[in-house]
N, C-alpha and C positions, 0 to 999 in steps of 0.2 A: 292282800284277804292277811288279817293278824292273824296268826297258828291257835290258839283259842277261838278265833269264829271258825276255822276249819276244823278243829278235832270238834267245837259241837254242831256243827252241819254237819258229819257224821255218825256223831253219835245220837242227831234227831237222824238221821236215813236210815238210821243201821236200827234203830227201835220203830218208826211207819212200818220196818221191811219184817221184821220179826211181829207188827200188829198183826201187820195183814195175812200178813202166813197162818195167827193164830185167829183174827174169824172171820175168815174168808172160805175156812172148810166147818165154823158153825153156824155161819149166814146160812152157809146150800145145804148144810143140815135142816137146820132148822126149814124152810125152806118144802123139803121134801117132809120132810115130815108131817110138817102142815096139809100140805096135801096130801098126803098119803090117807090121817084124820078127817077129813072130807071128801076122799073116796066111802072108809066106807061105811058114814052114816051112807 
């Protein structure tokens, strides 16, 4: 495995974990928000 590939793979996995850490709580909050508005009506 060449160094640039390892570097690229490391960056991609780091980016994926950052994206997951940002998107997953937003999705969870959006889901609960939709349930709240549905139960209010």
